[in-house]
SEKEVEX-298955 format. One record per residue (C-alpha): x, y negated, z. Coordinates in Angstrom, 2 decimals, m for minus. Layout:
% residues N
rec east->X	north->Y	up->Z
...
END
This chain:
% residues 347
rec east->m1.26	north->m5.49	up->27.99
rec east->m0.13	north->m5.44	up->24.13
rec east->m0.39	north->m8.43	up->22.18
rec east->m0.50	north->m9.03	up->18.49
rec east->2.68	north->m10.94	up->18.81
rec east->4.86	north->m8.00	up->20.29
rec east->8.08	north->m7.46	up->19.04
rec east->8.39	north->m3.76	up->18.07
rec east->10.37	north->m1.47	up->16.00
rec east->9.37	north->1.24	up->13.39
rec east->12.38	north->3.45	up->13.57
rec east->15.40	north->1.09	up->13.11
rec east->13.21	north->m1.57	up->11.32
rec east->12.70	north->m4.59	up->13.74
rec east->9.30	north->m6.52	up->13.62
rec east->8.80	north->m10.02	up->15.09
rec east->5.16	north->m9.26	up->15.31
rec east->2.40	north->m6.57	up->14.66
rec east->0.75	north->m8.47	up->11.83
rec east->1.42	north->m7.59	up->8.11
rec east->0.69	north->m8.90	up->4.67
rec east->m0.89	north->m5.77	up->2.85
rec east->0.24	north->m5.25	up->m0.97
rec east->m1.75	north->m7.94	up->m2.98
rec east->m1.87	north->m8.34	up->m6.62
rec east->0.81	north->m10.68	up->m8.07
rec east->0.00	north->m12.89	up->m10.88
rec east->3.04	north->m15.01	up->m10.72
rec east->5.26	north->m12.53	up->m12.88
rec east->7.01	north->m12.84	up->m16.20
rec east->8.08	north->m9.43	up->m17.91
rec east->7.91	north->m7.61	up->m14.45
rec east->10.26	north->m10.06	up->m12.83
rec east->9.17	north->m12.43	up->m9.98
rec east->9.18	north->m15.92	up->m11.14
rec east->10.43	north->m18.90	up->m9.23
rec east->6.57	north->m19.82	up->m8.17
rec east->6.07	north->m16.32	up->m6.80
rec east->9.33	north->m16.47	up->m4.83
rec east->8.02	north->m19.96	up->m3.42
rec east->4.75	north->m18.22	up->m2.60
rec east->6.38	north->m15.28	up->m0.75
rec east->8.68	north->m18.04	up->1.23
rec east->5.33	north->m19.77	up->2.23
rec east->4.12	north->m16.54	up->3.43
rec east->7.16	north->m15.85	up->5.55
rec east->7.28	north->m19.29	up->6.86
rec east->3.55	north->m18.78	up->7.85
rec east->4.61	north->m16.43	up->10.60
rec east->3.82	north->m12.94	up->9.03
rec east->6.11	north->m10.27	up->10.45
rec east->6.18	north->m8.05	up->7.53
rec east->5.16	north->m8.56	up->3.85
rec east->4.23	north->m5.61	up->1.54
rec east->4.56	north->m6.57	up->m2.12
rec east->2.08	north->m6.06	up->m4.82
rec east->2.44	north->m2.81	up->m6.63
rec east->5.75	north->m2.43	up->m8.61
rec east->5.51	north->0.07	up->m11.58
rec east->8.08	north->2.78	up->m11.45
rec east->8.22	north->3.61	up->m15.40
rec east->8.31	north->1.89	up->m18.26
rec east->4.71	north->1.37	up->m19.19
rec east->2.98	north->m1.69	up->m20.16
rec east->m0.27	north->m2.35	up->m18.23
rec east->m2.94	north->m3.81	up->m20.30
rec east->m4.34	north->m7.32	up->m19.55
rec east->m1.50	north->m8.32	up->m16.93
rec east->1.86	north->m8.29	up->m15.97
rec east->2.98	north->m6.68	up->m13.03
rec east->6.21	north->m6.34	up->m10.95
rec east->8.56	north->m3.77	up->m12.15
rec east->11.35	north->m1.60	up->m10.63
rec east->11.71	north->0.67	up->m13.50
rec east->15.57	north->0.28	up->m13.98
rec east->18.36	north->m1.49	up->m12.58
rec east->17.97	north->m4.75	up->m14.57
rec east->15.25	north->m5.97	up->m12.20
rec east->17.34	north->m5.45	up->m9.09
rec east->19.20	north->m9.13	up->m8.97
rec east->15.74	north->m11.11	up->m9.54
rec east->14.17	north->m9.02	up->m6.49
rec east->17.14	north->m9.33	up->m4.43
rec east->16.73	north->m13.17	up->m4.73
rec east->13.15	north->m12.48	up->m3.42
rec east->14.02	north->m10.47	up->m0.73
rec east->16.77	north->m12.78	up->0.47
rec east->14.35	north->m15.88	up->0.55
rec east->12.06	north->m13.86	up->2.84
rec east->14.59	north->m12.89	up->5.18
rec east->15.55	north->m16.23	up->5.58
rec east->12.50	north->m16.52	up->7.98
rec east->13.02	north->m13.23	up->9.73
rec east->10.38	north->m11.44	up->7.87
rec east->10.43	north->m8.11	up->6.64
rec east->9.53	north->m7.04	up->3.21
rec east->8.46	north->m3.75	up->1.97
rec east->8.26	north->m2.74	up->m1.81
rec east->5.18	north->m0.94	up->m2.65
rec east->5.69	north->1.56	up->m5.23
rec east->2.75	north->2.70	up->m7.76
rec east->1.83	north->4.71	up->m10.92
rec east->m1.42	north->3.61	up->m12.31
rec east->m1.89	north->6.50	up->m14.81
rec east->m5.70	north->6.54	up->m15.82
rec east->m6.76	north->3.80	up->m13.34
rec east->m5.55	north->1.27	up->m15.89
rec east->m3.72	north->2.92	up->m18.73
rec east->m0.95	north->1.83	up->m20.61
rec east->m0.43	north->0.38	up->m24.13
rec east->2.31	north->2.69	up->m25.11
rec east->3.20	north->6.06	up->m24.14
rec east->1.35	north->8.96	up->m22.62
rec east->m1.04	north->8.60	up->m19.63
rec east->m0.39	north->11.26	up->m17.09
rec east->m2.84	north->12.56	up->m14.24
rec east->m3.52	north->15.73	up->m12.31
rec east->m6.32	north->16.81	up->m14.63
rec east->m7.89	north->15.62	up->m17.88
rec east->m10.85	north->14.04	up->m16.16
rec east->m12.24	north->10.26	up->m16.67
rec east->m11.41	north->7.92	up->m14.20
rec east->m14.14	north->6.71	up->m12.45
rec east->m13.16	north->3.05	up->m12.84
rec east->m11.56	north->3.03	up->m16.21
rec east->m13.00	north->6.11	up->m17.97
rec east->m9.50	north->6.88	up->m19.17
rec east->m8.85	north->10.60	up->m19.70
rec east->m5.08	north->11.44	up->m19.08
rec east->m2.90	north->14.00	up->m20.06
rec east->m3.00	north->16.85	up->m17.40
rec east->0.57	north->16.61	up->m16.14
rec east->2.79	north->19.71	up->m16.45
rec east->5.12	north->20.99	up->m13.63
rec east->7.87	north->19.24	up->m15.52
rec east->6.01	north->16.04	up->m15.70
rec east->5.21	north->16.38	up->m11.97
rec east->8.86	north->16.87	up->m11.02
rec east->10.10	north->14.00	up->m13.24
rec east->7.38	north->11.46	up->m11.74
rec east->8.72	north->12.48	up->m8.20
rec east->12.25	north->11.86	up->m9.43
rec east->10.90	north->8.13	up->m10.83
rec east->9.53	north->7.45	up->m7.54
rec east->12.70	north->8.31	up->m5.88
rec east->14.94	north->6.30	up->m8.22
rec east->12.57	north->3.35	up->m7.80
rec east->12.74	north->3.47	up->m4.34
rec east->16.93	north->3.41	up->m4.32
rec east->16.78	north->0.41	up->m6.48
rec east->14.38	north->m1.19	up->m3.87
rec east->17.03	north->m0.30	up->m1.25
rec east->19.53	north->m1.94	up->m3.45
rec east->17.53	north->m5.15	up->m4.12
rec east->17.55	north->m5.53	up->m0.34
rec east->13.84	north->m4.57	up->0.49
rec east->13.58	north->m3.03	up->4.01
rec east->11.57	north->0.00	up->2.93
rec east->9.03	north->0.88	up->0.65
rec east->5.63	north->1.88	up->0.35
rec east->4.22	north->4.93	up->m1.71
rec east->0.73	north->3.65	up->m2.95
rec east->m1.32	north->6.97	up->m2.43
rec east->m5.01	north->5.31	up->m2.24
rec east->m7.49	north->3.65	up->m4.47
rec east->m7.29	north->6.00	up->m7.27
rec east->m3.80	north->5.55	up->m8.12
rec east->m1.86	north->8.58	up->m9.27
rec east->m1.01	north->10.06	up->m6.07
rec east->m4.21	north->9.58	up->m4.82
rec east->m5.65	north->11.28	up->m7.56
rec east->m3.84	north->14.53	up->m6.60
rec east->m5.49	north->14.23	up->m3.13
rec east->m8.98	north->13.98	up->m4.76
rec east->m10.98	north->17.14	up->m5.83
rec east->m12.61	north->14.92	up->m8.57
rec east->m9.53	north->14.06	up->m10.23
rec east->m7.58	north->16.97	up->m9.23
rec east->m9.22	north->20.40	up->m10.82
rec east->m5.62	north->22.25	up->m11.28
rec east->m5.52	north->25.88	up->m10.58
rec east->m1.76	north->25.93	up->m9.65
rec east->0.04	north->25.04	up->m6.49
rec east->m0.91	north->21.45	up->m6.83
rec east->m4.58	north->22.06	up->m6.88
rec east->m7.45	north->23.46	up->m4.95
rec east->m6.98	north->23.37	up->m1.08
rec east->m5.87	north->20.35	up->0.54
rec east->m2.57	north->22.03	up->1.21
rec east->m1.95	north->22.30	up->m2.62
rec east->m3.53	north->18.74	up->m3.39
rec east->m1.32	north->17.08	up->m0.73
rec east->1.85	north->18.94	up->m2.12
rec east->2.49	north->16.21	up->m4.88
rec east->2.58	north->13.66	up->m2.16
rec east->4.53	north->15.65	up->0.34
rec east->7.22	north->16.60	up->m2.28
rec east->7.51	north->12.92	up->m3.56
rec east->8.20	north->11.75	up->0.25
rec east->10.83	north->14.33	up->0.39
rec east->12.43	north->13.41	up->m2.93
rec east->12.46	north->9.69	up->m1.86
rec east->14.14	north->10.74	up->1.36
rec east->16.71	north->12.68	up->m0.38
rec east->17.79	north->9.87	up->m2.52
rec east->17.73	north->6.68	up->m0.17
rec east->18.61	north->8.55	up->3.10
rec east->16.82	north->9.60	up->6.23
rec east->17.07	north->6.13	up->8.01
rec east->15.33	north->4.21	up->5.23
rec east->11.69	north->3.39	up->6.10
rec east->9.16	north->5.03	up->3.97
rec east->5.26	north->3.70	up->4.33
rec east->2.33	north->5.37	up->2.98
rec east->m0.87	north->3.73	up->1.98
rec east->m3.80	north->6.29	up->1.88
rec east->m7.53	north->6.28	up->1.97
rec east->m9.19	north->7.30	up->5.16
rec east->m11.69	north->8.67	up->3.03
rec east->m12.53	north->8.47	up->m0.85
rec east->m16.24	north->7.96	up->0.11
rec east->m17.24	north->9.32	up->m3.37
rec east->m18.72	north->12.61	up->m4.30
rec east->m15.91	north->15.36	up->m4.88
rec east->m13.64	north->12.85	up->m2.89
rec east->m11.10	north->13.47	up->m0.16
rec east->m12.55	north->13.74	up->3.28
rec east->m11.55	north->12.05	up->6.36
rec east->m10.64	north->15.42	up->7.79
rec east->m8.50	north->16.19	up->4.86
rec east->m6.90	north->12.73	up->5.33
rec east->m6.00	north->13.50	up->9.03
rec east->m4.43	north->16.81	up->7.62
rec east->m2.28	north->14.87	up->5.09
rec east->m1.26	north->12.52	up->8.04
rec east->0.01	north->15.32	up->10.09
rec east->1.98	north->16.72	up->7.07
rec east->3.41	north->13.09	up->6.56
rec east->4.58	north->13.07	up->10.24
rec east->6.33	north->16.49	up->9.71
rec east->8.37	north->15.01	up->6.90
rec east->9.33	north->11.93	up->9.08
rec east->7.17	north->9.38	up->7.16
rec east->7.82	north->5.78	up->8.89
rec east->4.33	north->4.55	up->8.98
rec east->0.91	north->5.06	up->7.48
rec east->m1.53	north->2.20	up->6.10
rec east->m5.22	north->3.29	up->6.50
rec east->m7.21	north->2.00	up->3.69
rec east->m10.24	north->3.22	up->1.59
rec east->m13.28	north->2.74	up->m0.20
rec east->m14.75	north->m0.86	up->0.60
rec east->m17.96	north->m0.21	up->m1.09
rec east->m18.77	north->2.26	up->1.84
rec east->m19.25	north->m0.65	up->4.12
rec east->m21.47	north->m3.32	up->4.60
rec east->m20.00	north->m6.91	up->2.97
rec east->m18.66	north->m8.81	up->6.14
rec east->m18.04	north->m5.96	up->8.31
rec east->m15.22	north->m6.40	up->10.70
rec east->m12.20	north->m4.16	up->10.45
rec east->m14.13	north->m1.54	up->8.41
rec east->m11.47	north->1.25	up->8.40
rec east->m10.82	north->0.62	up->12.12
rec east->m12.50	north->4.00	up->13.43
rec east->m10.78	north->5.75	up->10.53
rec east->m7.42	north->4.61	up->11.78
rec east->m8.19	north->4.87	up->15.65
rec east->m8.83	north->8.50	up->15.19
rec east->m5.83	north->9.35	up->12.95
rec east->m3.58	north->7.21	up->15.26
rec east->m4.90	north->9.34	up->18.28
rec east->m3.50	north->12.56	up->16.77
rec east->m0.32	north->11.67	up->15.25
rec east->2.88	north->10.01	up->16.66
rec east->3.77	north->7.83	up->13.76
rec east->2.52	north->4.08	up->13.66
rec east->m0.70	north->3.53	up->12.07
rec east->m1.35	north->0.20	up->10.16
rec east->m5.09	north->m0.58	up->9.62
rec east->m6.09	north->m2.74	up->6.60
rec east->m9.57	north->m4.05	up->5.39
rec east->m11.92	north->m6.67	up->7.06
rec east->m9.28	north->m7.91	up->9.68
rec east->m10.42	north->m11.32	up->10.55
rec east->m11.26	north->m11.78	up->14.08
rec east->m8.24	north->m11.90	up->16.68
rec east->m10.28	north->m10.75	up->19.50
rec east->m11.41	north->m7.53	up->17.59
rec east->m7.68	north->m6.69	up->16.58
rec east->m6.42	north->m7.46	up->20.09
rec east->m8.97	north->m4.98	up->21.51
rec east->m8.17	north->m2.31	up->19.09
rec east->m4.67	north->m2.41	up->19.84
rec east->m5.38	north->m2.12	up->23.70
rec east->m8.10	north->0.31	up->23.26
rec east->m6.70	north->2.53	up->20.53
rec east->m3.45	north->3.95	up->19.49
rec east->m3.47	north->1.66	up->16.30
rec east->m0.15	north->m0.31	up->16.23
rec east->m0.45	north->m2.68	up->13.31
rec east->m2.86	north->m4.59	up->11.32
rec east->m2.62	north->m5.98	up->7.88
rec east->m4.60	north->m8.31	up->5.69
rec east->m4.68	north->m9.39	up->2.07
rec east->m7.26	north->m11.98	up->1.15
rec east->m6.79	north->m14.05	up->4.34
rec east->m3.38	north->m15.07	up->3.07
rec east->m4.70	north->m16.23	up->m0.20
rec east->m6.67	north->m19.05	up->1.43
rec east->m4.77	north->m19.72	up->4.51
rec east->m0.94	north->m18.47	up->4.24
rec east->m0.05	north->m19.54	up->7.60
rec east->m2.72	north->m18.49	up->9.92
rec east->m0.48	north->m16.29	up->11.70
rec east->1.40	north->m19.27	up->12.83
rec east->m1.77	north->m20.97	up->13.95
rec east->m2.70	north->m17.83	up->15.99
rec east->0.72	north->m17.83	up->17.54
rec east->0.15	north->m21.68	up->18.60
rec east->m3.01	north->m20.86	up->20.35
rec east->m5.75	north->m21.48	up->17.74
rec east->m7.17	north->m17.91	up->17.73
rec east->m10.39	north->m18.78	up->15.74
rec east->m11.59	north->m16.59	up->12.84
rec east->m9.19	north->m16.45	up->9.94
rec east->m10.53	north->m17.99	up->6.72
rec east->m11.06	north->m16.20	up->3.73
rec east->m11.18	north->m17.22	up->m0.32
rec east->m14.62	north->m18.71	up->m1.27
rec east->m15.97	north->m15.88	up->m3.21
rec east->m19.42	north->m15.63	up->m1.27
rec east->m18.32	north->m12.95	up->1.03
rec east->m15.64	north->m10.39	up->1.20
rec east->m15.91	north->m6.90	up->m0.38
rec east->m18.85	north->m7.69	up->m2.53
rec east->m18.99	north->m6.57	up->m5.83
rec east->m18.87	north->m10.10	up->m7.12
rec east->m15.67	north->m10.88	up->m5.26
rec east->m13.58	north->m7.48	up->m5.93
rec east->m10.94	north->m8.08	up->m8.17
rec east->m11.01	north->m11.84	up->m8.33
rec east->m9.75	north->m13.36	up->m4.99
rec east->m6.60	north->m10.98	up->m5.25
rec east->m5.89	north->m12.68	up->m8.50
rec east->m6.41	north->m16.27	up->m7.38
rec east->m2.82	north->m17.09	up->m6.29
END
């Protein structure tokens, strides 16, 4: 029988358990660099027993995001401070993965052009981006690859490309955002091209043995959104280009508040059809539900965000025998409109 505390491997990466901290917005940042307070918070996470931490999203280009600061890996000047972060996490035998993202029209920028697959308003921000030329596409792919190489130099155990939640790579997959008529638009084969080529560009620069994770929506669950069948197609293409693991997420508003592990069915079906490890995020709270999913499906790993904000060491509590339901932040329930976007910034 498999357990949540099995020691496993994703390619050459050793994991001390099957439990991960999913990417969570980091607010303890100054000018793109992790502060001492943020490094201590990550130390607490690692000390609390989690096997792998995925950082909050790190920007790959020189763009100033309105309203808040965020991690940056846009040039080599950010490597030394991030190396300090990875060293502290590694002291506890915990892996740390750097999430790479380009927001585009999701949040916009206070300077420079805002790029997107097509000039349509973002459903969250209402920002209309400039349609990317093929030169823009190639430049963005190289920016992801250069950022991944800097992450490798900073000691991260791998990178995760954010292709979910309306970020740029997600927009290319989504018919609403992607109205292109060239080889990057139209069919799912074409809409997936940006993500696949970006993975190949990253691999070319960091080497074939450096882990690349992908975060993707199991379904956009919106009108003119990417469907679940299309997500399965993409995951099979990601397997062909030897992506290391895929984290299945999606649209939380398509589920009932408080629902347990709400992307599990998506993840289980995908895991049954691909050979790469599948991670499921979203509403994971009950130890017994995850243990059953581990043994009854091909899902290999489980990730969490909000629970770590309220109880950074619940993994150690579970390992020591107290497997009661994980706590969460006090925001009148998870994945409600009132809680979204607030609890991820609490710490």
